[in-house]
N, C-alpha and C positions, 0 to 999 in steps of 0.2 A: 432520288439522290439528295434532295434538300432535307428530307426527313433523317437520312443517315448522318448527314453533317450536323444537324441539330442535336441528335442523340449523342454523338461524339463530343460535341461542345458541352452538353449538360453533364456528361460523365467526367470530363476534364474539370469542370467547376466543382463537382462533388468530390473528386479526388483531392483537389487543392484544399477544400474546406476541411476534409478529414485530416490531411497532412498538417494543416495549421493547428487544428484541435489537439493532435497528438503532441506536437512540438511544445505548445504552451500549457497543456494540462496533464501530460503523462509523466509517470515515474518520478514524482517528487517525494522527498523524505523530509519535509519540513516538520519540525517539532518531534522528531523521533531520535531517541538515543538508546544505545545498548549499554546497560549498566555492568553486567557481569555474566560470565558463563557459569551456569550452576553445575551441571553434570552431563554425563553421556548416557543416553539410553538407546540401545540398539545401534550404537556407533554414531549417533547424532547428538550434537550439542544442543542443550536446552538453555535458553537465555532469557533475561528479563529485559523487556523493552518498555521505555517510557514514551507514551504517545499522548499529547495534549494533557499533560499533568495527570496521567493515570498509568498504573503499572500493568503490563501484560506479560505472561510467561508463555514461551513457545519456541518455535523454530521457523524463522522466516528467511529464506534465501532467494525468493523470487521464482519458485517453481510450483509444480502442481501438488507437491506434498507438504506445502507450508501450512502451519496451524498456529494459532495463538488464542489464549483465553485470559480473561481478566483475573487478576490475583485476588483471592479472597481476603488477604491481609494487606491490601494496597495502602501504603503509608499516606498517600494523598487523600484517598477517600476517608480514611480514619481521621485525618486532621480536619477535613471538611465537616464530618458528622459531629465533631465536638462543638462546633459553633452553633 
């Protein structure tokens, strides 16, 4: 009986730690902006995202079909390479 109580106590502590981690570290969109919607391909909007001063093109809605790639003509990278 003592072992069962100990296991339940450890599981409770683990659950609490995971809950705190999700609350403080999950789903933040700091330094992310959407500049414009470019076009529709197969019924989906393709957008330009600016993340940490770099441009990405893609479709991000928080699902399994999300994708993004770095733009080849990123204005921030072009400006940095001049210096």
